[in-house]
C-alpha positions in Angstrom: 97.5 94.4 176.8 94.3 96.3 176.3 93.2 96.3 179.9 96.7 97.3 181.2 97.7 99.6 178.3 97.5 102.8 180.4 99.6 101.3 183.2 102.5 101.4 180.8 102.5 105.2 181.1 103.3 104.8 184.8 107.0 105.5 184.4 106.3 108.8 182.7 103.6 109.8 185.2 105.9 108.9 188.2 108.4 111.6 187.0 105.7 114.2 187.7 103.7 112.5 190.4 104.4 115.5 192.8 103.0 117.9 190.3 99.9 115.8 189.8 99.5 115.3 193.5 99.8 119.0 194.1 97.2 119.7 191.3 94.8 117.2 192.8 95.3 118.6 196.3 94.6 122.1 195.0 91.4 120.8 193.4 90.3 119.2 196.7 90.7 122.5 198.4 89.0 124.2 195.5 86.0 121.9 195.9 85.9 122.6 199.6 85.6 126.3 199.0 83.0 125.7 196.3 81.0 123.5 198.6 80.9 126.3 201.3 78.9 128.5 198.9 75.6 126.6 199.2 76.0 126.5 203.0 76.5 130.3 203.1 73.6 130.8 200.6 71.4 128.8 203.0 72.4 131.1 205.9 71.6 134.2 203.8 68.2 132.9 202.8 67.1 131.6 206.2 68.7 134.5 208.0 69.1 138.1 206.7 66.8 137.5 203.7 64.0 136.2 206.0 64.5 137.7 209.4 64.8 141.5 209.9 66.7 140.9 213.2 69.6 139.3 211.3 70.0 141.8 208.4 73.2 143.0 210.0 74.7 139.6 208.9 74.0 140.2 205.2 77.2 142.2 204.3 79.6 139.8 206.2 78.0 136.7 204.6 78.1 138.3 201.1 81.7 139.3 201.7 82.4 135.7 202.7 80.8 134.4 199.5 83.0 136.7 197.5 86.1 135.6 199.4 85.3 131.9 198.8 84.6 132.6 195.2 87.9 134.4 194.8 89.7 131.6 196.5 88.0 129.1 194.2 89.1 131.0 191.1 92.7 131.3 192.3 93.0 127.6 193.1 91.5 126.7 189.8 94.1 128.9 188.0 97.0 127.3 190.0 95.6 123.8 189.5 95.4 124.3 185.7 98.9 125.7 185.5 100.4 122.8 187.4 98.4 120.2 185.5 99.2 121.7 182.1 102.9 121.9 182.9 103.1 118.3 184.0 101.1 117.0 181.0 103.2 118.9 178.5 106.4 117.6 180.1 105.0 114.1 179.9 104.1 114.7 176.2 107.6 116.0 175.5 109.2 113.0 177.2 107.1 110.4 175.4 107.7 112.1 172.0 111.4 112.3 172.6 111.6 108.7 173.7 109.6 107.6 170.7 111.8 109.5 168.3 115.0 108.1 169.9 113.6 104.6 169.7 112.7 105.1 166.0 116.3 106.1 165.4 117.6 102.9 167.0 115.3 100.6 165.1 116.7 98.6 162.2 116.1 99.5 158.6 113.8 96.5 158.2 111.4 98.0 160.7 111.2 101.2 158.7 110.9 99.2 155.4 107.7 97.6 156.8 105.9 100.6 158.3 104.1 103.4 156.6 105.5 106.8 157.4 101.9 108.2 157.9 101.3 105.6 160.6 104.5 106.6 162.5 103.6 110.2 162.1 100.1 109.8 163.5 101.6 108.0 166.5 104.2 110.7 167.1 101.7 113.5 167.0 98.0 112.5 167.4 98.5 109.5 169.7 100.9 111.4 172.0 98.4 114.3 172.1 95.8 111.9 173.3 98.1 110.7 176.0 98.8 114.3 177.1 95.0 115.0 177.3 94.5 112.0 179.4 97.3 112.8 181.8 96.5 116.5 181.9 92.7 116.1 182.2 91.3 112.6 182.2 93.4 111.0 184.9 93.4 113.8 187.5 89.7 114.7 186.9 88.8 111.0 187.3 90.2 111.3 190.8 88.9 114.9 191.4 85.4 114.3 190.2 85.1 111.0 192.1 86.1 112.9 195.3 83.7 115.7 194.4 80.8 113.3 193.9 81.4 111.5 197.2 82.0 114.7 199.2 78.9 116.4 197.8 76.7 113.3 198.5 77.9 113.3 202.1 77.0 117.0 202.4 73.6 116.3 200.9 73.0 113.5 203.4 73.9 115.9 206.2 71.3 118.4 204.9 68.5 115.9 204.2 68.8 112.2 204.0 65.6 111.6 202.0 66.5 114.1 199.3 70.1 112.8 199.1 68.9 109.2 198.6 66.4 110.4 195.9 69.1 112.4 194.1 71.7 109.6 194.2 69.3 106.9 193.1 68.3 108.9 190.0 71.9 109.6 189.0 73.5 106.2 189.6 72.2 104.6 186.3 74.5 106.9 184.5 77.4 104.7 185.6 76.1 101.7 183.7 75.4 103.9 180.6 78.9 105.2 180.8 80.4 101.7 180.9 78.4 100.7 177.8 79.6 103.9 176.1 83.2 103.2 176.9 83.2 99.6 175.4 81.7 100.8 172.2 83.9 103.9 171.8 87.1 101.7 172.3 86.4 99.9 169.0 85.6 103.1 167.1 88.6 105.0 168.5 91.1 102.4 167.4 89.6 102.3 163.9 89.7 106.1 163.6 93.3 106.4 164.8 94.5 103.7 162.3 92.6 105.4 159.5 94.1 108.8 160.4 97.5 107.1 160.0 96.5 105.7 156.5 95.3 109.2 155.5 98.6 110.7 156.7 100.5 108.2 154.6 98.6 109.3 151.5 99.3 113.0 152.2 103.0 112.3 152.9 103.5 110.2 149.7 101.6 112.8 147.6 103.9 115.6 148.9 107.1 113.7 148.4 106.0 112.3 145.0 104.4 115.4 143.6 106.8 115.5 140.7 105.9 112.0 139.6 102.2 112.8 140.1 102.4 115.9 137.9 104.7 114.3 135.3 102.3 111.4 134.7 99.2 113.5 135.1 97.8 111.4 137.9 96.4 114.3 140.0 92.8 113.1 139.6 93.6 109.5 140.6 95.6 110.7 143.7 92.7 113.1 144.7 90.3 110.2 144.3 92.4 108.0 146.5 92.7 110.7 149.1 88.9 111.5 149.1 88.0 107.8 149.4 90.3 107.4 152.4 89.0 110.7 153.9 85.4 109.3 153.3 86.3 106.1 155.2 87.6 108.2 158.1 84.5 110.5 158.0 82.2 107.4 158.2 84.1 106.1 161.2 83.9 109.6 162.8 80.2 109.7 162.1 79.9 106.4 163.9 81.4 108.2 166.9 79.0 111.1 166.5 76.0 108.8 166.3 77.2 106.9 169.4 77.7 110.2 171.3 74.3 111.6 170.1 72.6 108.5 171.5 74.3 108.3 174.9 75.5 111.8 176.0 72.0 113.3 176.2 71.4 110.6 178.8 74.1 112.2 181.0 71.9 115.3 181.1 68.5 113.7 181.4 69.0 111.9 184.7 70.4 114.9 186.6 67.5 117.0 185.3 65.0 114.3 186.4 66.7 114.3 189.8 66.4 118.1 190.0 62.7 118.0 189.1 62.1 115.3 191.7 63.9 117.2 194.4 62.0 120.4 193.6 58.7 118.6 193.9 59.5 116.6 197.0 61.5 119.5 198.6 58.8 122.1 197.7 56.2 119.9 199.4 58.4 119.6 202.4 58.8 123.4 202.6 55.0 123.8 202.4 54.6 121.3 205.2 57.3 123.2 207.2 59.6 120.1 207.3 62.3 121.9 205.3 63.5 125.5 205.2 63.7 127.4 201.9 67.4 127.9 202.5 68.0 124.2 202.8 66.1 123.5 199.6 68.1 126.1 197.7 71.4 124.8 199.2 70.4 121.3 198.2 69.7 122.3 194.6 73.1 124.0 194.5 74.7 120.8 195.7 72.8 118.9 193.0 74.2 121.3 190.4 77.7 120.5 191.7 76.9 116.8 191.0 75.9 117.6 187.4 79.4 118.5 186.3 81.0 115.2 187.5 78.2 113.2 185.8 78.1 115.3 182.7 82.0 115.1 182.4 81.9 111.4 182.9 81.2 110.8 179.2 84.1 113.0 178.1 86.5 111.4 180.5 85.5 107.9 179.5 85.9 108.8 175.8 89.3 110.4 176.6 90.4 107.4 178.6 89.5 104.9 175.8 91.1 107.1 173.2 94.2 107.3 175.3 94.2 103.6 175.9 94.1 102.9 172.2 96.8 105.6 171.6 99.0 103.9 174.2 98.5 100.5 172.6 99.6 102.0 169.2 102.6 103.8 170.8 103.8 100.6 172.4 103.5 98.7 169.2 106.5 100.8 168.2 108.2 100.8 171.7 107.9 97.0 171.9 109.8 96.6 168.6 113.2 95.7 169.7 116.2 97.0 167.6 117.6 94.0 165.8 120.8 95.9 165.2 122.3 97.2 168.4 125.5 97.0 170.5 126.1 93.5 171.8 127.1 93.1 175.5 130.8 93.7 175.7 131.0 95.5 172.3 134.2 97.4 172.0 135.4 100.6 170.3 137.5 100.3 167.2 140.2 102.9 167.6 141.9 102.5 164.3 140.9 100.6 161.1 143.3 99.2 158.5 140.4 98.4 156.3 140.4 94.6 155.7 136.8 93.6 155.0 135.8 89.9 154.9 132.5 88.1 154.3 132.6 84.6 155.7 129.9 82.1 154.8 127.3 84.9 154.7 123.6 84.2 154.2 120.9 86.9 154.3 117.2 87.3 153.7 114.9 90.2 154.5 112.6 90.2 157.4 109.4 88.3 156.6 110.8 86.8 153.4 111.5 83.1 152.8 113.9 83.8 149.9 117.6 84.1 150.5 119.1 87.2 149.0 122.7 86.2 149.7 123.8 82.6 149.8 127.1 81.3 151.2 129.1 84.4 150.3 132.8 84.3 150.9 134.9 87.3 150.0 138.0 89.0 151.2 138.9 92.6 150.5 142.4 93.6 151.3 143.3 96.9 153.0 143.4 99.7 150.4 141.8 97.6 147.7 138.8 98.8 145.7 136.4 95.9 144.9 133.5 96.3 142.5 130.3 94.3 142.8 128.7 93.5 139.4 125.6 91.4 138.6 122.1 91.5 137.3 119.4 93.6 138.9 118.3 91.9 142.1 121.3 89.7 142.5 122.1 91.2 146.0 124.9 93.7 145.2 123.5 96.6 147.3 122.4 94.2 150.1 126.0 92.8 150.3 127.4 96.3 150.5 125.0 97.4 153.2 126.2 94.6 155.5 129.5 96.4 156.0 128.2 99.4 158.1 125.6 97.1 159.7 122.5 98.7 158.1 121.5 95.0 158.0 122.9 92.0 159.9 123.6 88.6 158.4 121.4 85.7 159.2 124.3 83.3 159.1 128.0 83.7 158.9 129.7 87.0 159.7 131.2 90.2 158.2 134.5 91.3 159.7 136.6 94.5 159.7 140.3 93.8 160.5 139.3 90.4 161.8 136.6 91.8 164.1 133.1 90.6 163.7 131.3 93.9 163.0 128.6 92.8 165.5 131.3 92.9 168.2 132.1 96.5 167.6 130.1 99.5 168.9 127.9 100.7 166.1 128.9 104.3 166.3 132.6 103.3 166.4 132.2 101.0 163.4 130.4 103.6 161.3 132.9 106.3 162.2 135.4 104.4 160.0 133.0 103.9 157.1 131.7 106.4 154.6 128.5 105.6 152.6 127.0 107.1 149.5 123.7 105.6 148.2 122.4 105.4 144.7 119.4 107.5 145.8 121.1 110.6 147.3 119.1 111.6 150.4 119.4 115.2 151.5 117.6 116.9 154.4 115.8 120.2 154.5 118.8 122.0 156.0 121.8 123.9 154.9 124.4 122.4 152.6 126.9 122.4 155.4 124.5 120.6 157.8 124.0 117.9 155.1 127.7 117.5 154.5 128.7 117.1 158.1 126.0 114.6 158.9 128.6 112.0 159.7 131.4 114.4 160.8 130.0 117.2 162.9 133.5 118.3 163.8 134.7 118.6 160.2 136.8 121.7 159.4 136.2 124.1 156.6 139.4 122.8 154.9 138.1 119.2 155.1 134.7 120.3 153.7 136.4 122.2 150.8 138.6 119.1 150.0 135.5 116.8 150.0 133.6 119.2 147.7 136.6 119.3 145.4 136.9 115.5 145.3 133.2 115.1 144.5 133.2 118.0 141.9 130.6 119.7 144.1 132.2 123.2 144.2 129.0 124.5 142.6 127.9 125.1 146.2 130.1 128.2 146.3 127.9 129.8 143.6 124.7 129.2 145.6 123.1 132.4 147.1 124.5 131.7 150.6 127.2 129.2 149.8 127.5 126.4 152.4 124.7 128.1 154.4 122.2 127.8 151.6 119.2 125.7 152.6 118.2 123.0 150.2 114.5 122.1 149.9 113.0 118.9 151.3 115.0 115.9 150.0 117.2 118.4 148.2 114.8 118.9 145.3 116.0 122.5 144.8 119.1 120.9 143.4 119.5 118.8 140.3 119.9 115.0 140.5 123.6 115.3 139.7 124.1 118.0 142.3 122.4 116.0 145.0 124.5 112.9 144.1 127.8 114.9 144.2 126.9 116.4 147.6 126.1 112.8 148.9 129.5 111.7 147.6 131.2 114.6 149.3 129.5 113.7 152.5 130.8 110.1 152.2 134.4 111.0 151.6 134.5 113.8 154.2 137.0 113.0 156.9 138.8 110.4 154.8 137.2 107.2 156.2 139.2 104.1 156.0 136.4 102.2 154.3 134.1 103.5 151.6 130.8 101.9 150.5 129.6 103.5 147.3 126.3 102.3 145.8 126.5 103.5 142.1 127.4 107.0 143.3 127.7 108.4 139.7 124.3 107.3 138.3 122.9 110.8 138.1 125.9 112.8 136.7 126.6 113.5 133.1 129.5 111.8 131.2 131.8 114.7 131.5 131.3 115.1 135.3 131.5 111.4 135.7 135.0 111.4 134.2 136.2 114.3 136.3 134.8 112.6 139.5 136.4 109.3 138.7 139.8 111.0 138.3 139.3 112.6 141.7 138.1 109.4 143.3 141.2 107.6 142.1 143.2 109.9 144.4 140.7 109.5 147.3 140.6 105.7 146.9 144.4 105.3 147.3 145.0 103.6 150.6 141.3 103.3 151.2 139.3 100.1 151.2 136.2 100.6 148.9 133.2 98.5 148.0 131.6 99.8 144.8 128.2 98.7 143.6 128.6 99.1 139.9 126.0 99.7 137.2 128.1 101.7 134.8 130.9 99.8 133.0 133.0 103.0 133.0 133.1 102.9 136.9 135.0 99.6 136.7 138.2 101.6 135.9 138.3 102.5 139.6 138.3 98.9 140.8 141.3 96.7 141.5 139.1 93.6 141.4 135.6 92.7 140.5 133.2 90.2 142.2 130.5 88.8 140.0 127.2 88.0 141.7 124.4 85.8 140.3 121.3 85.0 142.3 122.9 85.9 145.6 126.1 83.9 145.1 129.6 85.1 144.1 130.4 83.1 141.0 133.7 84.7 140.1 136.3 87.2 141.5 139.1 88.7 139.4 140.2 91.7 137.5 138.0 93.2 134.9 140.1 91.7 132.0 140.1 88.3 133.7 136.4 88.2 134.0 135.9 89.5 130.5 137.9 86.6 129.2 136.5 83.8 131.4 132.9 84.8 132.3 130.2 84.9 129.6 127.7 86.2 132.3 130.0 89.1 133.2 130.2 90.1 129.5 126.4 89.8 129.2 125.8 91.9 132.3 128.2 94.7 131.1 126.8 94.6 127.6 123.2 94.9 128.9 124.1 97.9 131.1 126.0 99.6 128.3 123.0 99.2 126.0 120.7 100.7 128.7 123.0 103.6 129.2 123.1 104.2 125.5 119.3 104.3 125.3 
């Protein structure tokens, strides 16, 4: 993959190949104008500057120099505009595609990746790709052309001096190759370490309340500084490498210039070479210095972009495990019958089964509560309904349809979900509420807020348009949970999956919400992950889980009478709530 990593950018580059071709073409013409300047300089020195009879040519030649210089500047401006525009469009396309792909990837992928690593790929690595496309790639072509073209002009002026200059510059090619190989290793290390550092920063920002509450500021700062020191040491490795090799890119052209001045000066003294030719030749040599001097930068940029591309396609190559099957269909209407048939499930990379041979049927309009010890698989079982995870064996059905045979957006349009940890975005209250129903009316929003006892939003400074802070931390835990519940019931979905939606509300609010939910749950199929015994009043039936297996299903009273484990679980949870 390493040797062909940059080739994977070809589809993006092809979209703007005409822009890149135009920019390179402008650069070629620019080089042609630039190369005319030494030739005119030679004419000035060997003509008007040396011979009185040709002084009438001085003004026209100087005017021509100014004209060529102006043309060169204009072409350089146009070339940069075209290149920058194309590179920024490629950057935007890659970043948009990366974000879209991240949204398609399954929850297990995000469970296993650090957010800082994804952030560094979405920003720093894509920036590296943009610099390569906007500078490295076109200038690799442009400078190669410039080198060959100038060498040809030098040969036309004086073959011996051209051979001498070229021979002294060619060793830079081998040095550049060595530099590229060493920089590749350092570049990958630095980019990975930047991702690790980004993760620490992101976790420190989102967990600042915990850090302050437990007085762990010093430890977090130490962790950050240690990781920053690791990154600094890798960066210093790059600096030491550059300090050893880059001066070489200047040494050889300067040696070549010295040799040409000595050899050319002797030729002028002997009368074998005109002063104008020697001056023109040194100007041509200076035009070679930029391609040689830029070679180190371009190679570094190429290797950095190669590594960045590898890191980007580590994400792009991750196939979404949960996606529409071929032939998946739209579910127009849902009655709400949910069934689990011989369901087995384990998390990616794990050898332990979380759910084992689960069989369960939930009738339309029925509210089923899932009860069990912590870690028995309650939440996992509930998350299989909207396909946040897919079963390893067996199937989950909605109205007899395997949920994997339904289009994901269609399936989830019939299901409302509220998680135990209410996630809110840094946006307005309205934007958070309509996340799953962008077309919701004001009346529907008001009804959902009333149901979730979240009418407190009307007292916020700007009502529904009030922006909540990142993750909703400007609100209390109970307020966030009530908004998350309102989001779930908005639009009256036929199936509700509620993962302990009342864990952060006080007893009085819990009672009010439960009374409202009884109305909402009428005629709606609901799966409740229960941690509070009081929430069981909402359930028609209860499923008792133990170590991933359903050991009993029945009403609350039936299980209280027949299942010692059920009584023990509820007793333990009641004691924890009392504490």
